[in-house]
C-alpha positions in Angstrom: 44.6 -38.1 34.7 44.5 -34.6 36.3 46.1 -33.3 33.1 43.4 -34.9 31.0 40.6 -33.6 33.1 42.2 -30.1 33.0 42.4 -30.3 29.2 38.7 -31.4 29.1 37.7 -28.5 31.3 39.6 -26.0 29.1 37.8 -27.5 26.0 34.4 -27.2 27.7 35.1 -23.7 28.8 36.2 -22.8 25.3 33.0 -24.2 23.8 30.9 -22.3 26.3 32.8 -19.1 25.6 32.0 -19.5 21.9 28.5 -20.8 22.4 27.2 -18.1 24.8 27.8 -15.1 22.6 26.4 -17.1 19.7 23.2 -17.8 21.7 22.9 -14.2 22.6 23.2 -13.3 19.0 20.6 -15.8 17.9 17.9 -15.0 20.5 17.0 -11.5 19.2 16.9 -12.8 15.6 14.0 -15.1 16.5 11.7 -12.1 16.8 9.5 -11.8 13.7 10.9 -9.6 10.9 8.7 -6.5 10.5 6.3 -6.6 7.5 6.7 -3.0 6.4 6.1 -3.3 2.6 3.1 -4.2 0.6 2.8 -6.2 -2.7 -0.3 -5.7 -4.8 -1.1 -7.9 -7.9 -1.3 -5.8 -11.1 -4.9 -6.8 -11.6 -5.8 -6.0 -8.0 -6.8 -9.7 -7.3 -4.8 -9.9 -4.1 -2.2 -8.3 -1.9 0.1 -9.1 1.0 2.7 -7.6 3.3 6.4 -8.6 3.4 9.7 -7.4 4.9 11.1 -4.3 3.1 14.6 -5.9 3.3 13.4 -8.7 1.1 13.1 -8.6 -2.7 10.0 -9.3 -4.7 10.1 -10.9 -8.1 6.7 -10.1 -9.6 5.0 -12.8 -11.6 3.2 -11.9 -14.8 0.0 -13.4 -16.0 -0.7 -16.6 -14.0 2.9 -16.9 -12.7 3.4 -16.9 -8.9 5.1 -14.1 -7.1 8.5 -14.9 -5.5 9.7 -13.1 -2.4 13.4 -13.6 -1.6 15.0 -13.0 1.8 18.4 -14.4 2.7 18.2 -18.2 2.6 14.4 -18.3 2.2 12.2 -18.1 -0.9 8.4 -17.7 -0.6 6.7 -18.7 -3.8 3.2 -17.1 -3.5 0.3 -18.4 -5.5 -2.7 -16.0 -5.7 -6.3 -17.1 -6.6 -5.8 -16.8 -10.3 -2.5 -18.7 -10.3 -4.1 -21.6 -8.4 -7.1 -21.6 -10.7 -4.7 -21.9 -13.7 -3.4 -25.1 -12.0 -6.9 -26.4 -11.6 -6.8 -25.8 -7.9 -9.2 -22.9 -7.4 -12.2 -24.6 -5.8 -11.0 -26.2 -2.6 -12.9 -25.3 0.6 -10.5 -27.0 3.0 -7.0 -25.5 3.1 -5.4 -28.8 3.9 -7.0 -30.4 0.8 -5.6 -27.5 -1.3 -2.1 -28.0 0.1 -2.2 -31.8 -0.6 -3.6 -31.2 -4.1 -0.8 -28.7 -4.8 1.8 -31.1 -3.5 0.6 -33.7 -6.1 1.3 -31.2 -8.9 4.9 -30.6 -8.0 7.5 -32.1 -10.3 9.2 -35.3 -9.1 7.6 -37.8 -6.7 7.4 -36.9 -3.1 8.6 -39.4 -0.4 5.0 -39.7 0.9 6.0 -38.4 4.3 3.8 -35.4 5.1 2.1 -33.9 8.1 -0.9 -31.5 7.9 -1.6 -29.1 10.7 -4.8 -27.0 10.9 -4.2 -23.3 11.7 -6.1 -20.0 12.1 -4.4 -17.0 10.6 -6.0 -13.6 11.3 -9.3 -15.3 12.0 -9.3 -17.3 8.7 -8.9 -21.1 8.3 -5.5 -22.2 7.1 -3.3 -25.3 7.0 0.4 -26.1 7.2 1.7 -29.1 5.3 5.2 -30.3 6.1 6.6 -32.8 3.7 9.8 -34.5 2.5 10.6 -34.5 -1.2 12.2 -37.3 -3.3 15.6 -35.9 -2.5 15.0 -36.1 1.2 14.8 -32.3 1.7 12.2 -30.7 4.0 9.4 -28.7 2.3 6.6 -26.6 3.7 3.3 -25.4 2.2 0.9 -22.8 3.8 -2.7 -22.6 2.5 -5.0 -19.9 3.6 -8.2 -18.2 2.4 -8.2 -14.6 1.3 -10.8 -12.3 2.9 -13.2 -12.9 0.0 -12.9 -16.6 0.5 -10.7 -17.4 -2.5 -7.6 -19.5 -1.8 -4.0 -18.6 -1.6 -0.9 -20.7 -1.0 2.8 -20.2 -0.1 5.4 -22.7 -1.0 8.5 -22.1 1.2 11.9 -23.0 -0.2 15.2 -22.6 1.5 18.8 -22.7 0.2 20.0 -23.6 3.7 20.4 -27.1 5.2 17.3 -26.7 7.2 14.3 -24.4 7.5 14.8 -21.9 10.4 12.1 -21.2 12.9 12.3 -17.5 11.9 11.7 -18.3 8.3 8.5 -20.2 9.2 7.3 -17.5 11.6 7.8 -14.8 9.0 6.0 -16.9 6.3 3.1 -17.4 8.6 2.9 -13.6 9.2 2.9 -13.0 5.4 0.1 -15.6 5.0 -1.9 -13.9 7.7 -1.7 -10.6 5.8 -3.3 -12.1 2.6 -6.1 -9.8 1.5 -8.3 -9.6 -1.5 -11.4 -7.7 -0.7 -11.2 -5.2 2.2 -10.8 -2.1 0.0 -11.7 1.3 1.1 -10.8 2.9 -2.3 -12.4 2.2 -5.7 -10.4 0.0 -8.0 -10.6 2.5 -10.8 -11.1 6.3 -11.2 -12.9 7.7 -14.1 -11.4 11.2 -14.0 -7.7 10.5 -13.7 -6.8 12.0 -17.1 -8.8 15.2 -16.6 -7.7 18.3 -14.6 -7.2 18.3 -10.9 -10.7 19.6 -10.1 -12.4 16.7 -11.8 -10.2 14.2 -9.9 -10.7 15.9 -6.6 -14.5 16.1 -7.1 -14.6 12.3 -7.8 -12.6 11.5 -4.7 -14.9 13.7 -2.6 -18.0 12.2 -4.1 -16.7 8.7 -3.4 -15.9 9.7 0.2 -12.2 9.1 -0.2 -11.4 12.6 1.0 -13.4 15.2 2.9 -14.7 18.4 1.2 -13.1 21.7 1.8 -9.4 21.4 0.7 -7.5 23.7 -1.6 -5.0 23.5 -4.5 -1.4 24.0 -3.6 0.3 24.4 -7.0 0.2 23.5 -10.7 3.1 23.1 -13.1 2.7 22.5 -16.8 6.1 20.8 -17.2 9.2 19.6 -15.4 12.2 17.8 -17.0 15.2 15.9 -15.5 18.0 14.0 -17.3 21.4 12.5 -16.7 22.9 9.9 -14.4 22.8 9.8 -10.6 20.1 10.8 -8.3 18.5 14.2 -9.1 15.6 15.9 -7.4 13.7 19.1 -7.9 11.8 20.7 -5.1 8.4 22.2 -5.9 6.2 24.7 -3.9 8.8 24.9 -1.1 6.6 27.4 0.8 3.5 25.2 1.0 4.2 22.2 3.2 1.3 19.8 3.9 0.8 16.4 5.5 -2.4 15.3 4.0 -2.1 15.8 0.3 -2.9 14.5 -3.2 -0.2 14.8 -5.9 -1.0 14.0 -9.6 0.4 14.3 -13.0 1.8 12.5 -16.1 5.2 10.9 -16.1 7.1 9.9 -19.3 10.3 7.9 -18.4 13.1 7.3 -20.8 15.5 4.7 -19.3 19.2 5.0 -20.1 20.5 1.6 -19.0 19.3 -1.9 -19.8 21.3 -3.5 -17.0 20.5 -1.2 -14.0 17.2 -0.4 -12.5 16.3 3.3 -12.9 13.2 5.2 -11.9 11.2 8.4 -12.5 9.0 9.6 -9.6 6.9 12.3 -7.9 7.2 13.0 -4.2 5.2 14.5 -1.3 6.1 15.1 2.4 9.6 16.1 1.1 11.9 17.7 3.7 15.5 18.9 3.2 18.4 19.6 5.5 21.3 21.9 4.6 19.9 22.1 1.1 19.8 18.3 0.6 17.0 15.8 0.5 16.2 14.5 4.0 12.9 12.6 3.6 10.5 11.9 0.9 7.4 9.9 0.2 7.7 8.9 -3.5 5.7 7.2 -6.2 6.7 6.4 -9.7 7.7 4.0 -12.4 10.8 1.9 -13.0 12.8 0.7 -16.0 11.6 -2.8 -15.1 8.0 -2.1 -16.0 7.0 -1.7 -12.3 5.3 0.9 -10.2 6.2 1.7 -6.6 5.6 3.7 -3.4 8.8 4.5 -1.4 9.0 6.3 2.0 12.6 7.4 2.8 13.9 9.1 5.9 17.6 9.8 5.9 17.8 10.7 9.6 16.7 7.1 10.5 18.4 5.5 7.5 15.2 3.7 6.7 13.3 3.2 3.5 10.1 1.2 3.1 9.2 0.3 -0.5 6.2 -1.4 -2.1 6.6 -2.4 -5.7 4.5 -4.2 -8.2 4.8 -5.3 -11.8 2.6 -3.2 -14.1 0.2 -4.6 -16.7 1.1 -1.9 -19.3 4.5 -1.4 -21.0 6.7 1.4 -19.8 6.8 3.3 -23.1 4.6 6.4 -23.2 3.2 8.7 -20.5 1.6 7.2 -17.3 -0.7 9.1 -15.0 0.4 9.0 -11.3 -2.0 9.9 -8.5 -0.5 9.7 -5.0 -2.8 10.1 -2.0 -1.1 10.6 1.4 -3.4 10.7 4.4 -2.1 10.6 7.9 -0.1 7.4 8.3 -1.1 5.8 5.0 -0.4 6.3 1.3 -2.3 5.0 -1.8 -1.4 5.0 -5.4 -3.3 5.0 -8.7 -1.5 4.5 -12.0 -3.5 5.3 -15.1 -6.6 5.3 -13.0 -6.0 1.8 -11.6 -5.6 1.3 -7.9 -2.1 -0.3 -7.4 -1.5 0.2 -3.6 -4.0 1.0 -0.9 -3.2 2.3 2.7 0.5 1.5 2.7 1.9 2.4 6.1 4.1 5.5 5.9 5.5 8.1 8.3 3.1 10.9 9.2 5.0 14.2 8.6 4.6 17.5 6.8 6.6 18.4 3.8 6.7 19.9 0.3 6.8 18.3 -3.1 9.3 17.0 -5.6 10.1 15.5 -8.9 13.0 13.0 -9.2 15.1 10.8 -11.4 17.5 7.9 -10.4 19.5 6.7 -13.3 22.8 4.9 -14.1 23.2 6.4 -17.6 23.3 10.0 -18.8 20.9 9.1 -21.5 18.0 8.7 -19.0 15.3 11.3 -18.8 12.1 12.0 -16.8 9.4 14.3 -18.1 6.5 15.5 -15.8 3.4 17.2 -17.3 0.3 18.7 -15.8 1.6 18.3 -12.3 -0.6 19.4 -9.4 -1.0 19.1 -5.6 -4.1 19.5 -3.5 -4.2 19.9 0.3 -6.7 17.7 2.0 -8.3 19.2 5.1 -7.5 17.5 8.4 -10.7 16.5 10.0 -12.0 15.3 13.4 -13.9 12.1 13.2 -17.7 12.7 13.3 -17.3 16.5 13.0 -18.8 18.3 10.0 -19.3 22.0 9.4 -21.0 24.0 6.7 -20.9 27.6 5.5 -22.2 29.6 2.5 -20.8 32.4 0.3 -24.3 33.9 -0.1 -27.7 33.7 1.7 -29.2 30.2 1.1 -32.5 28.8 2.2 -32.9 26.8 5.4 -35.9 24.4 5.4 -37.7 22.3 7.9 -36.8 19.1 6.1 -34.6 17.6 3.3 -36.4 18.9 0.3 -37.7 22.1 -1.5 -41.2 21.1 -0.5 -40.6 21.7 3.2 -41.3 25.0 4.9 -38.8 27.8 4.6 -37.3 28.7 8.0 -34.9 31.4 7.1 -31.6 32.0 5.3 -28.1 30.9 6.2 -25.9 33.9 6.9 -22.9 34.1 4.5 -19.6 33.3 6.1 -21.1 31.9 9.4 -19.9 28.3 10.1 -22.7 26.0 11.2 -22.3 22.5 12.8 -23.8 19.7 10.7 -25.4 16.8 12.6 -27.2 14.6 10.0 -27.8 13.9 6.4 -30.6 12.7 4.0 -31.3 12.6 0.3 -34.5 13.8 -1.5 -36.5 12.2 -4.3 -34.5 14.1 -6.9 -31.2 12.7 -5.6 -29.9 15.9 -3.9 -28.0 15.5 -0.7 -29.2 17.6 2.3 -27.4 18.4 5.5 -29.2 18.9 8.9 -27.8 21.8 10.9 -27.5 21.9 14.7 -30.6 24.1 14.9 -32.7 21.4 13.1 -32.9 23.2 9.8 -31.8 21.7 6.5 -29.6 23.1 3.7 -28.9 21.6 0.2 -25.5 20.4 -0.6 -25.0 22.2 -3.9 -25.5 25.7 -2.4 -23.1 25.4 0.6 -19.5 24.2 1.3 -19.1 21.5 3.9 -15.8 20.6 5.6 -15.0 17.6 7.8 -16.2 14.0 8.4 -19.6 14.7 6.8 -20.2 11.3 5.0 -20.1 9.4 8.3 -22.9 11.4 9.8 -26.1 9.5 10.7 -28.9 9.4 8.0 -32.0 11.2 9.4 -35.5 10.2 8.4 -37.8 13.2 8.6 
């Protein structure tokens, strides 16, 4: 009897010895996986965040987007995909989930549980069900910020759905967004010179006035296999910068993914690439933003299928401001305010290829330094004497002339009947926008009624 008890104790201790380290390993894994990459639909109809360590398989047309991570697959239906299924007009998320369940192939077992949720302040629903094969299934329905519906169908290749999988899927659903854009969906001047593009971004309030060009290059060429990178303007590092130009990519391999890209915030160590914020096109007809830091061995990447074929030149416009980056391709907004590391660096042109037949051609490349501004602070100066008036218009009394080269604080703004913008200076006088240069957070200044 004692021998049997001793054997049982040994067994229990052995189980505990194995179980305790396992429990310690599982506990940290239950923390939510960081959502550090962004997917944006090619037509701009919706976007969401997802873990960078997962893979996105972009849908085309009305097809859903599949996000794969380990044993979990998230099949994400945007507003247009749901409309294509005849499910685009449900006001209650739970009704949408039940209607979607009825469209799935194969009869369900009829066992389902609907739970009302609130995700990022928006109504949502979770629908747990058991399919005809007895496997657990889960649907998450949520409204985008513009009120249109979105849905996630969670699939798992494991025996059961892990709590971490559900938690991460809920976080992805909470990031659904379709309307809170700061940037315009299209730019009219993307194919023109850098000045026209910068003026449009200034006029739209995307960047402040007062920056300066960093460099211009008519052409750059890379070819061959491996990862090659060319540094540009190495003596002009900047943090807040716009980089533009045309890329023509010739892939060399049909089996491997290759890419052609431009980079900002590029740093090097011992003559080798250390960090880079890149944007470009891939051999899979996709566009991307990638932020790489070798010292931390981290890379965040946002990628989206592109609506136009790869062949031919594509215009890339990368806007890096503080801790965010945005990307226009051929004038179309593809990514907005993707989180990136805020650092200064130079510029680059790169090719990653598996075949020596691959090539990357850059044309009309340019970079523009965006001034760093203090929120709410705007200043103005003039290169020649300009009129100061008592109000925002040429019909107001002349008070004097602005001294060339003297920086004045701007405290307000107004428009006249002819459509001209006027700035009110700290001394109460007014100057017209087209005869001075303003720098800073000018567009957010209060509108003054004279």
